[in-house]
PyMOL CGO cylinders between C-alpha atoms (Angstrom):
from pymol import cmd
from pymol.cgo import CYLINDER

trace = [
    CYLINDER, -13.45, 41.22, -21.03, -15.49, 38.20, -22.10, 0.3, 1, 1, 1, 1, 1, 1,
    CYLINDER, -15.49, 38.20, -22.10, -18.76, 36.54, -21.17, 0.3, 1, 1, 1, 1, 1, 1,
    CYLINDER, -18.76, 36.54, -21.17, -17.64, 32.96, -21.77, 0.3, 1, 1, 1, 1, 1, 1,
    CYLINDER, -17.64, 32.96, -21.77, -18.39, 30.30, -19.15, 0.3, 1, 1, 1, 1, 1, 1,
    CYLINDER, -18.39, 30.30, -19.15, -15.60, 30.32, -16.58, 0.3, 1, 1, 1, 1, 1, 1,
    CYLINDER, -15.60, 30.32, -16.58, -13.70, 27.63, -14.72, 0.3, 1, 1, 1, 1, 1, 1,
    CYLINDER, -13.70, 27.63, -14.72, -11.82, 28.13, -11.50, 0.3, 1, 1, 1, 1, 1, 1,
    CYLINDER, -11.82, 28.13, -11.50, -8.05, 27.71, -11.54, 0.3, 1, 1, 1, 1, 1, 1,
    CYLINDER, -8.05, 27.71, -11.54, -6.24, 27.31, -8.24, 0.3, 1, 1, 1, 1, 1, 1,
    CYLINDER, -6.24, 27.31, -8.24, -2.48, 27.52, -8.39, 0.3, 1, 1, 1, 1, 1, 1,
    CYLINDER, -2.48, 27.52, -8.39, 0.59, 28.48, -6.44, 0.3, 1, 1, 1, 1, 1, 1,
    CYLINDER, 0.59, 28.48, -6.44, 3.04, 30.98, -7.85, 0.3, 1, 1, 1, 1, 1, 1,
    CYLINDER, 3.04, 30.98, -7.85, 6.12, 32.62, -6.42, 0.3, 1, 1, 1, 1, 1, 1,
    CYLINDER, 6.12, 32.62, -6.42, 5.48, 35.88, -4.55, 0.3, 1, 1, 1, 1, 1, 1,
    CYLINDER, 5.48, 35.88, -4.55, 7.44, 37.79, -7.20, 0.3, 1, 1, 1, 1, 1, 1,
    CYLINDER, 7.44, 37.79, -7.20, 5.13, 36.46, -9.93, 0.3, 1, 1, 1, 1, 1, 1,
    CYLINDER, 5.13, 36.46, -9.93, 2.09, 37.60, -7.97, 0.3, 1, 1, 1, 1, 1, 1,
    CYLINDER, 2.09, 37.60, -7.97, 3.66, 41.03, -7.53, 0.3, 1, 1, 1, 1, 1, 1,
    CYLINDER, 3.66, 41.03, -7.53, 4.25, 41.22, -11.29, 0.3, 1, 1, 1, 1, 1, 1,
    CYLINDER, 4.25, 41.22, -11.29, 0.63, 40.21, -11.95, 0.3, 1, 1, 1, 1, 1, 1,
    CYLINDER, 0.63, 40.21, -11.95, -0.57, 42.96, -9.60, 0.3, 1, 1, 1, 1, 1, 1,
    CYLINDER, -0.57, 42.96, -9.60, 1.55, 45.48, -11.53, 0.3, 1, 1, 1, 1, 1, 1,
    CYLINDER, 1.55, 45.48, -11.53, 0.14, 44.24, -14.85, 0.3, 1, 1, 1, 1, 1, 1,
    CYLINDER, 0.14, 44.24, -14.85, -3.44, 44.47, -13.54, 0.3, 1, 1, 1, 1, 1, 1,
    CYLINDER, -3.44, 44.47, -13.54, -2.77, 48.04, -12.38, 0.3, 1, 1, 1, 1, 1, 1,
    CYLINDER, -2.77, 48.04, -12.38, -1.32, 48.86, -15.82, 0.3, 1, 1, 1, 1, 1, 1,
    CYLINDER, -1.32, 48.86, -15.82, -4.41, 47.43, -17.57, 0.3, 1, 1, 1, 1, 1, 1,
    CYLINDER, -4.41, 47.43, -17.57, -6.71, 49.46, -15.31, 0.3, 1, 1, 1, 1, 1, 1,
    CYLINDER, -6.71, 49.46, -15.31, -4.82, 52.68, -16.01, 0.3, 1, 1, 1, 1, 1, 1,
    CYLINDER, -4.82, 52.68, -16.01, -4.09, 52.19, -19.71, 0.3, 1, 1, 1, 1, 1, 1,
    CYLINDER, -4.09, 52.19, -19.71, -6.94, 50.27, -21.33, 0.3, 1, 1, 1, 1, 1, 1,
    CYLINDER, -6.94, 50.27, -21.33, -10.53, 51.07, -22.15, 0.3, 1, 1, 1, 1, 1, 1,
    CYLINDER, -10.53, 51.07, -22.15, -11.73, 48.27, -19.85, 0.3, 1, 1, 1, 1, 1, 1,
    CYLINDER, -11.73, 48.27, -19.85, -11.29, 50.23, -16.60, 0.3, 1, 1, 1, 1, 1, 1,
    CYLINDER, -11.29, 50.23, -16.60, -11.68, 47.85, -13.66, 0.3, 1, 1, 1, 1, 1, 1,
    CYLINDER, -11.68, 47.85, -13.66, -10.32, 44.41, -14.52, 0.3, 1, 1, 1, 1, 1, 1,
    CYLINDER, -10.32, 44.41, -14.52, -9.67, 41.28, -12.51, 0.3, 1, 1, 1, 1, 1, 1,
    CYLINDER, -9.67, 41.28, -12.51, -6.52, 39.20, -12.32, 0.3, 1, 1, 1, 1, 1, 1,
    CYLINDER, -6.52, 39.20, -12.32, -8.40, 36.45, -14.14, 0.3, 1, 1, 1, 1, 1, 1,
    CYLINDER, -8.40, 36.45, -14.14, -9.27, 38.82, -16.99, 0.3, 1, 1, 1, 1, 1, 1,
    CYLINDER, -9.27, 38.82, -16.99, -5.64, 39.90, -17.29, 0.3, 1, 1, 1, 1, 1, 1,
    CYLINDER, -5.64, 39.90, -17.29, -4.36, 36.32, -17.24, 0.3, 1, 1, 1, 1, 1, 1,
    CYLINDER, -4.36, 36.32, -17.24, -6.93, 35.35, -19.90, 0.3, 1, 1, 1, 1, 1, 1,
    CYLINDER, -6.93, 35.35, -19.90, -5.80, 38.23, -22.10, 0.3, 1, 1, 1, 1, 1, 1,
    CYLINDER, -5.80, 38.23, -22.10, -2.12, 37.33, -21.69, 0.3, 1, 1, 1, 1, 1, 1,
    CYLINDER, -2.12, 37.33, -21.69, -2.82, 33.66, -22.45, 0.3, 1, 1, 1, 1, 1, 1,
    CYLINDER, -2.82, 33.66, -22.45, -4.94, 34.54, -25.51, 0.3, 1, 1, 1, 1, 1, 1,
    CYLINDER, -4.94, 34.54, -25.51, -2.21, 36.80, -26.90, 0.3, 1, 1, 1, 1, 1, 1,
    CYLINDER, -2.21, 36.80, -26.90, 0.52, 34.23, -26.21, 0.3, 1, 1, 1, 1, 1, 1,
    CYLINDER, 0.52, 34.23, -26.21, -1.55, 31.52, -27.88, 0.3, 1, 1, 1, 1, 1, 1,
    CYLINDER, -1.55, 31.52, -27.88, -1.98, 33.70, -30.99, 0.3, 1, 1, 1, 1, 1, 1,
    CYLINDER, -1.98, 33.70, -30.99, 1.79, 34.23, -31.18, 0.3, 1, 1, 1, 1, 1, 1,
    CYLINDER, 1.79, 34.23, -31.18, 2.44, 30.52, -30.70, 0.3, 1, 1, 1, 1, 1, 1,
    CYLINDER, 2.44, 30.52, -30.70, -0.06, 29.59, -33.42, 0.3, 1, 1, 1, 1, 1, 1,
    CYLINDER, -0.06, 29.59, -33.42, 1.52, 32.04, -35.87, 0.3, 1, 1, 1, 1, 1, 1,
    CYLINDER, 1.52, 32.04, -35.87, 4.99, 30.65, -35.10, 0.3, 1, 1, 1, 1, 1, 1,
    CYLINDER, 4.99, 30.65, -35.10, 3.77, 27.10, -35.66, 0.3, 1, 1, 1, 1, 1, 1,
    CYLINDER, 3.77, 27.10, -35.66, 2.28, 28.08, -39.03, 0.3, 1, 1, 1, 1, 1, 1,
    CYLINDER, 2.28, 28.08, -39.03, 5.55, 29.72, -40.07, 0.3, 1, 1, 1, 1, 1, 1,
    CYLINDER, 5.55, 29.72, -40.07, 7.56, 26.59, -39.19, 0.3, 1, 1, 1, 1, 1, 1,
    CYLINDER, 7.56, 26.59, -39.19, 5.52, 24.24, -41.38, 0.3, 1, 1, 1, 1, 1, 1,
    CYLINDER, 5.52, 24.24, -41.38, 7.42, 22.90, -44.38, 0.3, 1, 1, 1, 1, 1, 1,
    CYLINDER, 7.42, 22.90, -44.38, 6.24, 24.33, -47.67, 0.3, 1, 1, 1, 1, 1, 1,
]
cmd.load_cgo(trace, "trace")
């Protein structure tokens, strides 16, 4: 998805969260133009999209 330098992230998540991530990865592989994707790619995409939404919400809350 991107060619940016990468950092390793080690974390513990509940088994259900990991199962959900696996389902999301499978969905991305079946329904996007990227084909084979990694869990890291999917997490990066989710975080990027969430960050965009958060930024837009922050801009909308600023007093005018």
